[in-house]
C-alpha positions in Angstrom: -43.4 -24.6 -29.1 -40.9 -27.4 -28.1 -38.9 -26.6 -31.3 -38.7 -23.0 -30.4 -37.7 -23.7 -26.8 -35.0 -26.2 -27.9 -33.6 -23.8 -30.5 -33.4 -20.9 -28.1 -31.9 -23.1 -25.3 -29.2 -24.2 -27.6 -28.5 -20.7 -28.9 -28.3 -19.4 -25.4 -25.7 -22.0 -24.5 -23.7 -21.3 -27.7 -23.6 -17.6 -27.0 -21.5 -18.1 -23.9 -20.9 -14.4 -23.5 -22.7 -11.4 -24.9 -22.5 -7.7 -24.8 -20.4 -5.2 -22.8 -23.5 -3.4 -21.7 -24.0 -6.1 -19.1 -20.3 -6.2 -18.0 -19.4 -9.3 -20.1 -18.1 -9.9 -23.5 -18.2 -13.0 -25.8 -15.4 -15.5 -24.7 -13.2 -17.2 -27.1 -15.5 -20.2 -27.3 -18.6 -18.3 -28.1 -20.3 -19.6 -31.2 -23.0 -17.1 -31.4 -21.6 -13.6 -31.3 -23.3 -10.3 -30.3 -26.5 -9.7 -28.5 -28.9 -12.7 -28.3 -32.4 -11.9 -27.3 -34.5 -14.8 -26.2 -38.3 -15.3 -26.1 -38.3 -18.1 -23.6 -41.8 -18.3 -22.1 -43.4 -16.6 -25.0 -43.7 -19.6 -27.4 -47.5 -19.8 -27.3 -47.9 -16.4 -29.0 -45.8 -17.3 -32.0 -47.3 -20.8 -32.2 -50.8 -19.8 -31.8 -50.8 -17.0 -34.4 -48.5 -18.5 -37.0 -50.5 -21.7 -37.0 -53.1 -19.8 -39.1 -50.6 -18.2 -41.5 -50.2 -19.4 -45.1 -46.7 -19.6 -46.6 -47.4 -16.7 -48.9 -48.6 -14.4 -46.0 -45.9 -12.0 -44.8 -44.5 -11.4 -41.3 -42.4 -8.9 -39.5 -40.7 -9.5 -36.2 -38.6 -7.9 -33.4 -35.1 -8.3 -32.1 -36.6 -11.2 -30.1 -37.7 -13.1 -33.2 -36.5 -16.6 -33.4 -39.9 -18.1 -32.3 -41.8 -16.1 -35.0 -39.3 -17.1 -37.6 -39.6 -20.8 -36.8 -43.4 -20.8 -36.4 -43.6 -19.2 -39.9 -41.8 -22.2 -41.2 -38.1 -21.2 -41.5 -35.5 -24.0 -41.5 -33.8 -24.6 -38.3 -30.4 -25.5 -39.9 -30.3 -22.3 -42.0 -31.4 -20.3 -39.0 -28.7 -21.8 -36.7 -26.1 -21.2 -39.6 -27.2 -17.5 -39.6 -26.7 -17.2 -35.8 -23.3 -18.8 -36.1 -22.5 -16.2 -38.9 -21.9 -18.8 -41.6 -22.2 -18.4 -45.3 -25.1 -21.0 -45.5 -27.2 -19.0 -43.0 -30.5 -17.7 -44.3 -28.9 -14.3 -44.8 -25.3 -15.4 -45.6 -24.3 -14.9 -42.0 -24.9 -11.1 -42.1 -28.2 -10.8 -40.2 -27.4 -12.8 -37.2 -29.9 -13.1 -34.4 -31.4 -9.6 -34.4 -31.8 -9.2 -38.1 -32.7 -12.7 -39.3 -35.1 -12.9 -42.4 -36.3 -15.6 -44.6 -38.3 -14.3 -47.6 -38.9 -17.9 -48.7 -41.5 -18.3 -46.0 -42.6 -14.7 -46.0 -40.6 -13.6 -43.0 -39.5 -10.0 -43.9 -37.1 -9.7 -41.0 -36.5 -9.3 -37.3 -35.4 -5.8 -36.4 -33.0 -4.4 -33.8 -34.9 -1.1 -33.6 -37.9 -1.2 -31.3 -41.1 -0.7 -33.2 -39.4 -0.6 -36.6 -41.2 -3.6 -37.9 -44.7 -1.8 -37.6 -44.2 0.6 -40.5 -42.6 -2.2 -42.6 -45.5 -4.5 -42.0 -47.9 -1.6 -42.9 -46.0 -0.8 -46.1 -46.1 -4.5 -47.0 -49.8 -4.7 -46.3 -50.5 -1.6 -48.5 -48.5 -3.2 -51.2 -50.6 -6.4 -51.0 -53.9 -4.4 -51.1 -52.7 -2.3 -54.2 -51.7 -5.5 -56.0 -55.0 -7.1 -55.4 -53.4 -9.9 -53.3 -55.4 -12.2 -51.0 -52.4 -12.5 -48.5 -52.2 -10.7 -45.2 -49.4 -9.5 -42.9 -48.8 -10.4 -39.2 -46.8 -7.9 -37.3 -45.2 -8.9 -34.0 -43.9 -6.3 -31.6 -43.4 -5.9 -27.9 -45.2 -3.8 -25.3 -42.2 -1.3 -25.2 -43.0 -0.5 -28.8 -46.4 1.1 -28.1 -44.6 4.0 -26.5 -42.8 4.9 -29.7 -44.1 6.9 -32.6 -44.2 4.2 -35.3 -46.9 2.4 -33.3 -49.2 5.3 -33.7 -48.2 6.0 -37.3 -48.6 2.4 -38.3 -52.0 1.8 -36.9 -53.3 5.1 -38.1 -52.2 4.4 -41.7 -53.5 0.7 -41.6 -56.9 1.9 -40.2 -57.2 4.8 -42.6 -56.6 2.5 -45.6 -58.2 -0.6 -44.3 -55.1 -2.6 -44.7 -54.9 -6.4 -44.3 -52.6 -6.6 -41.3 -52.8 -8.3 -37.8 -50.9 -6.4 -35.2 -49.7 -8.6 -32.4 -48.5 -7.0 -29.2 -46.4 -9.6 -27.5 -46.7 -8.1 -24.0 -44.0 -9.7 -21.8 -44.3 -6.8 -19.3 -40.7 -5.8 -19.6 -39.0 -3.2 -21.9 -35.5 -4.2 -22.0 -34.6 -3.8 -18.3 -37.6 -1.6 -17.2 -41.0 -2.8 -16.2 -43.3 -1.6 -18.9 -46.1 -0.5 -16.5 -43.9 2.2 -15.0 -43.5 3.9 -18.3 -46.9 3.3 -20.0 -49.8 5.6 -19.4 -53.4 4.7 -19.7 -54.8 1.2 -20.4 -52.1 0.0 -22.8 -52.0 -1.5 -26.3 -55.5 -2.6 -26.8 -57.0 0.8 -25.6 -54.7 2.8 -27.8 -55.7 0.6 -30.9 -59.4 1.0 -30.2 -58.9 4.8 -30.0 -57.8 4.7 -33.6 -60.7 2.5 -34.8 -58.7 -0.7 -34.8 -60.6 -3.6 -33.2 -58.4 -4.9 -30.4 -58.8 -8.0 -28.1 -56.7 -9.3 -25.2 -55.8 -12.9 -24.5 -53.7 -14.9 -22.1 -50.6 -15.2 -24.1 -49.4 -18.3 -22.2 -52.5 -20.3 -23.2 -51.7 -21.5 -26.8 -55.3 -22.7 -27.4 -56.7 -19.3 -26.5 -54.2 -17.6 -28.6 -55.0 -19.8 -31.5 -58.7 -19.4 -31.2 -58.6 -15.7 -31.0 -56.0 -15.3 -33.7 -58.3 -17.3 -36.0 -61.2 -14.9 -35.5 -59.1 -11.9 -36.0 -57.3 -13.2 -39.0 -60.5 -14.3 -40.6 -61.7 -10.7 -40.3 -58.6 -9.4 -41.8 -58.6 -11.8 -44.7 -62.3 -10.9 -45.2 -61.5 -7.4 -46.0 -62.5 -5.9 -42.7 -59.3 -4.0 -42.2 -56.6 -4.3 -39.4 -57.0 -6.0 -36.1 -54.9 -6.0 -33.0 -54.2 -9.0 -30.8 -52.9 -8.1 -27.3 -51.2 -11.3 -25.8 -50.2 -10.9 -22.2 -47.3 -13.3 -21.5 -43.9 -13.2 -19.6 -40.3 -13.4 -20.7 -38.4 -15.8 -18.4 -34.9 -14.8 -19.3 -33.2 -11.4 -19.1 -33.0 -8.8 -21.8 -30.1 -10.6 -23.5 -28.6 -14.1 -22.9 -26.0 -12.8 -20.5 -28.3 -10.6 -18.5 -29.0 -12.2 -15.1 -32.0 -9.8 -14.7 -31.3 -8.9 -11.0 -33.5 -5.9 -11.3 -36.5 -8.4 -11.4 -38.2 -9.5 -8.2 -37.4 -13.2 -7.8 -41.1 -13.9 -6.7 -42.3 -12.4 -9.9 -40.3 -14.8 -11.9 -41.3 -17.8 -9.8 -45.0 -17.0 -10.3 -44.4 -16.7 -13.9 -42.7 -20.0 -14.3 -45.8 -21.6 -13.0 -47.6 -20.5 -16.2 -45.0 -21.9 -18.7 -47.0 -22.2 -21.8 -45.3 -25.5 -22.8 -46.0 -27.1 -19.6 -49.5 -25.8 -19.5 -50.2 -27.3 -23.0 -48.5 -30.5 -22.0 -50.6 -30.9 -19.0 -53.9 -30.2 -20.9 -52.9 -32.7 -23.6 -52.1 -35.4 -21.0 -55.4 -34.7 -19.2 -57.3 -35.3 -22.4 -55.7 -38.8 -22.8 -52.4 -37.9 -24.5 -49.6 -40.5 -24.2 -46.8 -39.4 -21.8 -44.2 -41.5 -23.9 -45.4 -39.7 -27.1 -44.9 -36.4 -25.3 -41.4 -37.4 -24.2 -40.7 -38.4 -27.8 -41.7 -35.0 -29.1 -39.3 -33.3 -26.6 -36.4 -35.6 -27.7 -37.2 -35.0 -31.3 -37.1 -31.3 -30.9 -33.8 -31.4 -29.0 -32.3 -33.9 -31.7 -33.4 -31.5 -34.5 -31.6 -28.5 -32.9 -28.5 -30.5 -31.9 -28.2 -31.5 -35.6 -28.6 -27.8 -36.6 -25.8 -27.0 -34.4 -23.5 -29.6 -35.7 -24.1 -28.5 -39.2 -23.6 -24.9 -38.3 -20.4 -25.5 -36.4 -18.9 -27.2 -39.5 -20.3 -24.7 -42.1 -17.9 -22.4 -44.0 -17.5 -18.8 -43.1 -18.5 -16.1 -45.6 -16.0 -15.2 -48.2 -14.5 -11.8 -47.7 -15.6 -10.8 -51.2 -19.2 -10.8 -50.1 -18.6 -8.0 -47.6 -19.9 -5.4 -50.1 -22.9 -7.3 -51.5 -26.3 -6.6 -50.1 -25.4 -3.0 -49.3 -26.3 0.3 -51.0 -24.0 2.4 -53.2 -24.9 6.0 -52.7 -23.2 7.0 -55.9 -20.7 9.2 -54.0 -18.0 6.5 -54.0 -18.8 5.4 -50.4 -20.7 2.3 -49.3 -23.3 2.2 -46.5 
C-alpha cells in the first residue's frame, strides 16, 4: 500500500497539468501527459486481493489501475517509464497511465472505457477453462461500471459457464464527477450479482485485513471450480476524477470524514498496536518513497520511442489504412 501511494503521489506531481475538460492543460514542465486517474485512498482493495494472486493468474483493471498493476507485481521503473511515455516503458510508451499493461505478471491491461475490462476478463477466464488451466482471473471495476451493459453481460456469461473469475467492485462512491448513489437504482453491485446467481459479499474496502480475508475465501471457491464470485469493496477516492480536478462538487465534510478512514493509516495503527516498531514503519515509508524517486530519475533520463515504432502494435485492415 505504501508503494502504491508513493507511486501515485509522485505521478500526480509529475503531471503538473492535465486535461482541458477541467479548464487546465499540461504545462511545458509536465512529465506525465494526458489524463492521470489516481486511486489514492483505495490501496487496501488492490493489496488485499492481489496478495492471493499467483504470477500466472490474470488481471484486468480500470483507467484507475496503477494500484492493481503494482500489487500484481509490475516493476515500478518500467511503469514510471510508461507514464512518462518512454521507450523503456512496459508498453513502449504507448499505453500511458490509462492503458498500462504488463503481460509478464498477468496484467492484461487498464482500460479507459468504463466497464470494458469485464468482458475481457470473462473472455480470458473462458479461455483458461477451455485450456484446462488452473489459473484464475481477477477483474477490477468501479461502481460506475455496474450501470453499463458489459457488467450484466459479463456476469451472465461467467455464471452460465461457471468461469474462474473473481469480480471486484471497487466502490469509491463516485462515478467521475457524479455521486454514484444518485444514478444507481436498487441495492447495488452485490444485489445485482446475486440476481444472476453469482455469490457476492461486501467488505469494508479500507480495512486491508478484512479485504484480504474475504478475498481469500472467494478466491479459494473460484480456484476450487465453484464458478465466479463477486467482492464488493466499499472504499473512497480521496482525489478528484483526474490529477487536476479539485473536486469542488464534493462536500468538504464528506472528504474530511473519509480521510479518517485512510487504509494505510488504519493498517499502520493496527500494526503498531500489536507491537510493531515505529522506526520500522518509518523505514518502510522511506523505502517506498526512495524506490519511486529512483523510478522517476530513471524515467526522466530514459529515451523517447523511435518514430519508426509508430506503426507497430497496430492493426492493418488490409485496405491500405492503419488503425
